[in-house]
N, C-alpha and C positions, 0 to 999 in steps of 0.2 A: 828146661835147662838141666843139663846132666850134673850129677854129683853135688847137689846143693843141700843146704838145710832150708827146707821150705817152711814158711810161717804163714798160717792161714788166719787172716784178720777180718773183722767185720767193721773196723773203724780205721780210716787212713792215718789218723793221728799216731797210731802205733808203729808205723813204718819208721819214723824218725826215732822213736823210743828204742827200738831194737837195733837200728843202725848205729846209734851212739854206743849202746852196750857192746855191739860187735867190734867196734873200733878199739874198745878197751880190753875186752875179754877174749875175742876170737878174730883178730884182724885178717887171718888167713882163711877163714871159713867163708865160702861163697853162700850168700843168703839169696833166697827167692821169696819175694813177698806176693802172696795171693790175697787179694782184697775183694770182698763182696759184701757191701753194706746191706743188701737185701736179705741176707741170711738172718741178721739180727732183727731186721724189721719184721720178717715172718715170725720169728720166735716171739716178738713182742705182740704182734697182732693176734696170734693164736693162743699164746699164753702157755704153751707146752711144746715138747718135742714131738713132732708128728712123723709118720712114715715118710711123708714127702720131704720134710726137712732133713731127715736122716739120709735119704737118697741123694739130695743135693750136696750135702757136705761130704758124704762118702764118695760121690763121683769126683768132686774136686780133689780129695785126698788121693784117690786112686789114679787120677790123671797126672798128678804130681809125681807119684812114685813110678808110674809107667814111663814118664818122661825123664826119669833118672834121679829124682830126689832121693838122697840117702836116708834122711829123717824128715818127718813132717810133724810140726807142733801147732796145735790149735790154740790161739792166743785169746779166744773169746770164751768166757766161762758159760755164757748162755747156751752155746752150742757144743760145749765140752762133751756131753754125753754122746753126741754124734760121732766124735772121734773114737769112742770106745766101740761103736758099731763097726767102724771102718777097720779097726786094728787087726782083727783076725783074717781080713781079706787080703792082706799084703804081708810079705816077709820083712818089710822095712818098719822100723820103729815109728809108731804113731803116738804122740804124746799130748797131754793136756798141760797147759801152762800153770794151772792152779794146784796140781797134785803136790809138789814139794812144799808149797805154802801151807797146804792143809796138814801135811805131816808135822811141820814145825808148830802149827797152831795148837795141836793136841798133845804135844810132847810133855807138857806139864799138867795136863788135865784141867778140870775146873771150868769156869765160865768163859765162853768165847762169843764175841760179838761178830756177826757176819754183816758187813755193810755193803750196800750196793746202791747205785743210782737208777737202776732199772729193775723192775719187779721180776722180769724174766730171768735175771741172774741169781736171785735169792735161792730158789729151789735147787738148782744144780750145784751151787757152791755149798749150801748147807748139807746137801747129800754127800759131797766129796769129803767134807770135814767129818761128818759122822762115820763115813766109811773108813777114813784114816784112824779115827778113834777106836773103831772095832778092831782094826788090824793091829794097832798098837796096844790093845787091851787097856785103854784109858777111858775114864768116865768124864764126859764133858756135858755141859749144858749150853746149848746154842741159843742166842737171842738174835733175831733178825732186825736189821736197821735199814729202812728204805729212805735214802736221802732224796726226797721227792723234788725239792727245788733245784737240785744241782743239775740234773739232765736238761732242764729248760735253758740253763745258761750255756751248756755245751751246744745245744741246737741253735743258739743265737751266735755261736762262734766266740763266746766269752769264756776262754779257758781259765783266766784268773778268777772269774766269778764262780766257775765250776768247782775249782779246787777250794775256794774260800767257803762255799756252801757245804762241801763235804766236811771240811775241818770243823765248822761250827756244829754240825750234827754229831761228829765224833766226840767232841768235848761233852756233849749232853749225855752220852751213852757209855762213857768209859768207866764210870764208878762201879766197882765190884767185879769187873772183868779181869781175867788173867791175860787176855790177848784180844786184839781187834784184827779181823781179816778184811782186807779190801778186795771185794769180789771181782772187780773189773780191773784189768791192767791199766786202763786209762785213768784210774783214780790215784795212781802211785805218787804223783807229785804233790798230792795234798799232805803227805807226811811231813814235808818241809815246813808246813804251816802249823804243826802241832808239837812244838818243843815242850809245851807244858803238860803233855800227856805222858805219864811215866811208864805205862805198860807198853809192851811191844805192839807196834802197828805193822802188820805183815802184808807185804805186797807180792804179787806173782811174777812180774816181769823178770827180775834178776835171778831168782831161785829157779824159775822155770827155764830160763835161757841157759843157765849153767848146766842143768840136767840135759838139755838138748845138745849142748856142746859135747858133754861127756858121751852121750849116745852116738853122736856123729863120729867122734874120734875112735870109738870102739866098735863101729859097724863097718864091715867091708864095703868098698865102693859099689860093688854089684851085689845087692842083697837077694 
């Protein structure tokens, strides 16, 4: 599809999440959704970013830009590092959804909890938070929180149970932290269940999408 903002997902649930945001924030921006659940499965099975996974993600991104996408954003933190491999291979912006969230998380320094429902997401998200801290010259202490019971609910199709399990784990880990980072875009709706948590709970979809919209508006149609 020509002249689109292409979003690379590993979970179909995110199509609706970003479509709803687009209706509010960028109704005139044409979206293109690229979905491949097997990318996340490979990252989970292997436990790290492999050359094979880098090639697969890079090929999807380059196919999108070759087909006319103006901007591509990877919405899955587990494969976010693959987007960085693809970035220098095209003149079109290639973004990670979690970078703006990471910058916000380290803005005040101090203790940051990185929460995920998949182990494969913890390392890349922790890495991007620490990278943001170095760039901002902030000192942060990152604690990783794996919400192990939540993903089982997602696999059963129980979205309400998924969000409830995340919220329960967040309550147990909030003490002493300055911010909580939800590593996966699919976790964002759990925030609504945590009005009793006083520290910021940061999510990637909206901040990442706003940056993608800005890049789209400031990038020529033919890059």
